[in-house]
Every structure is written in structure tokens, then in C-alpha cells.
N, C-alpha and C positions, 0 to 999 in steps of 0.2 A: 504494500500500500504506500503510495506516495505521500510524503509529508509536505504540507504547504508551509512555507516560512515567508513572512513579509520581508525579511532581510534579503533573501535570494531574489524575490520578486523585484525589490527596489534596485538591486545590482543589475539585474537583467534589463530593467527599463532605463538605467543610466548609460548603458553601453549603446553607442551608435553603430549601427551596421554600416560598414564601409562597402561601397559597390566594388564588385570584383568582375574580372573577365576570365573566362575559361580559355586557355591557350594550349595548343599542341606544341610541345617543346622538343627540339632535337639538336644534335650537334652536327656541324659540317666543317671539316678542316679545323678542328680545335676551337671553333667559335660556337656560341650558343645562339640559336635562332628560335623564333616563335611565330606561330600563325594563329589567328583567331579560330576557334573551333568551328564556327559557322562556315569557314572557307575551306575546311578539310572535308572532302567527300568520303575518303576511306584510306586506310593503310593496309597494303597487301604485301605478301612475299614477292620479292623481285623475280620476274620471269625473264625470258630472253628479250633483248633489245635488237631491233632490226633496223637496217638502213643507216647505221652510224659506222664510223671507222672502227676497226678492231682495237679495243683497249682504250679508246678515247673518242668522244663524240660531242657535238654541240646540241644536236637534236636527233632523236631516233623515234622509233615506233615500237609499241608492244601491243598485245591483245588483252583487252579487258572486257569481260562480258560479251565476247564475240564481236567486239568492235575495235577499231584501231584507236590507240591512245597515244598522243604526242608525249614523248618523254624528253624533258629538258635536262641538260647537264647543269646542275646547280653551281658547280665549280666555276664554269664560264659565265653563267648568268649573274651570279651574285658578286663574285670577286673580280676586281679590275685587273689584278695581276696575281701571279702565282705566289702563294705564301712561301716563305723561305724554307719551310720544312718539306716542300715539294720540288724545290730546285735540285738539279742533279749535283752530286758531289763531284769534286774536281778529279778524283781518280776513276770515275765512271765515264763511259762513252757519252759524249755530249750529243744531243739531238741535232738533226740537220738544221741549217739556217731556216728560221721562220717556223720551226716546229718546237713547241713547248713540251717539257716533261709534265705529264698529267696523270692523275690517279685513274685507275681503271674503274669506271662507273658501272660497267656491266657486272662486276662482282659484288656490288652493294647488296645488302640483305633485304631491304624493304623499299617499297615504292609508296611515297606519300602522294595521294591523288588530291590535287588542289583544284578548287572550283572558283573561278573568277566571279565577280558580281553579275556578269553577263551570262553565266552558266557554262562557260568554256572550261573543260577539264584538261589538265596536264599532269603528268607524273614527274615527281622529283625523287631521284634515288637517294636513299640515306643508308648509312652503314648499320645502324642499330635501331631498335624499336623506339619510337618517340614516347614521351610521357604527357599526361594530362595534368595541367597545373591551374589552380585558381590564383590569380594575381590581383592585388588591390589596384584600383585605378590610380592611386597616388604614386605607384611605382613607375608609371609611364612618364618619360621625359622626352620632349622633342629633340631631335638632333639639330645641331647648328647648321645653318645654310652653307658654311664653309666645308663642314664635313660632308654634307650631301653632295657638294660639287666636286670635292677633291679627295675624299676618303677612299679607302680601298674596297669598301663594301657598298654595293648598289642594291636597289629594290627594297630598301628599308624605309620605315616611316617614323620609328621611335626607338628609344633605348629603354630597357626595362631594368631598373635598379631595385632588386628585392632586399638584399641584406648586404652589409659592408663586407662580409667574408665570402660572398659568392660573386663570381664574375658576372658582368651584365649580359643581358640577352638583347639581341637585335630583333625588333618586331618587323617581319617582312610585310610588304605591301603586295597582296595577291594580284592586284591589277598590273603592277609593274613586273611582277614575276612571270606572268603568262603572256605579256606583250612580246612581239617579235624583238629579237636582240638588236636589230638595226636601230630601233627606236630608243634604246637605252643610252644614257650619256656615257661617253668614254668609248663607244664602239663606232666603227664606220663599216660600210659595206666592203671597203678595200681590205680591212682587217679580217673580215669573215672569209674572203676569197683567198687571202695571202697564204 
């Protein structure tokens, strides 16, 4: 039988409920990223990716529910340049001119299916299963215009600062994530063809 106490009732009424957002959180190349749960259609095990170069691709296709699903390489879509941990060591063979050392996205373990506000679905390969987190709205901080223009990470709309001892998360903008790469700042059609 529950015991009613006026003290616990007063404590509960004095607490203000802070608005939270549910986010799908995942890591990509040692950085934390998040997407609003309403933008994530589903997470599935990674299948075969077709139409991309062996071991590295910018865009490929996979089959999802008997339909073609565009798969984007988050490495190229989100990062302007290669993180230092993915650059070749000096004692290894260097790639040919114009060819970057890239992680093999076809070996990723999961496919995060992202849905744009217009309903377009794209797949984003990730290495490990994502997590679901509730984040208070006070943890969201806008990125500076300087970082948006010149920072190494694109397709983001905010920074999420949860605790002082945890690294920040970058909130991805699903519209920018699914738009063609030529439309993103820092890319040109010549770079794509090079």
C-alpha cells in the first residue's frame, strides 16, 4: 500500500520538468554524433553495398524492403578532410595522387536509415549499434558561424554539451545530410570527379 506524504508531494511539485529531446547517438571516426529520433527511420544490419568502388565509396546502393536505398558515405559527407588517424603512415605505401586513404565503409556493422523532412530515405553506415538518449534542451548550443564555415565537420546544426566529463556531441542536420554532396560547402563538382 502506498503511503501518501505531503512532504514528497511538495518536493515533486517544486521540481520543474525540463523539456528533453530523444536522440539517436552514434560514433563516427572518434566523434560523437546525434540525430533526432523522428529523423531515424530504422537501424538495420549492414548488407552489401553496390555501385561504389571496392573498399571506399561516396554513394552506393543497397536493398531495403525490396527497394533500392541510397547509401551515403558519412566519412565524405560529414568530414571536410581526413582525420589524422586515417592518414597513411609514412612507412606504408602512399595512395596515388588524388586518391585519399579511406576507411572501408562496406565492412561497417549497421546501417542507420535517415529520413529527411521531405520523406527521402538514405542509409548511413556506422560501425557499432547506436544508442537512444534523452537530452535536456538546455544542453543544445548553436555552433558559431565561423565554425560552420571553416570547421572540419559539415551537416551539423548544434553542439550538445551534456556533462563536463563527457565529450560533446554534434547534432546532425538531416536535410543537409541527405542533400547531394555538390550542394555542401567545401565541395565542388571538380573534387567529386578528380
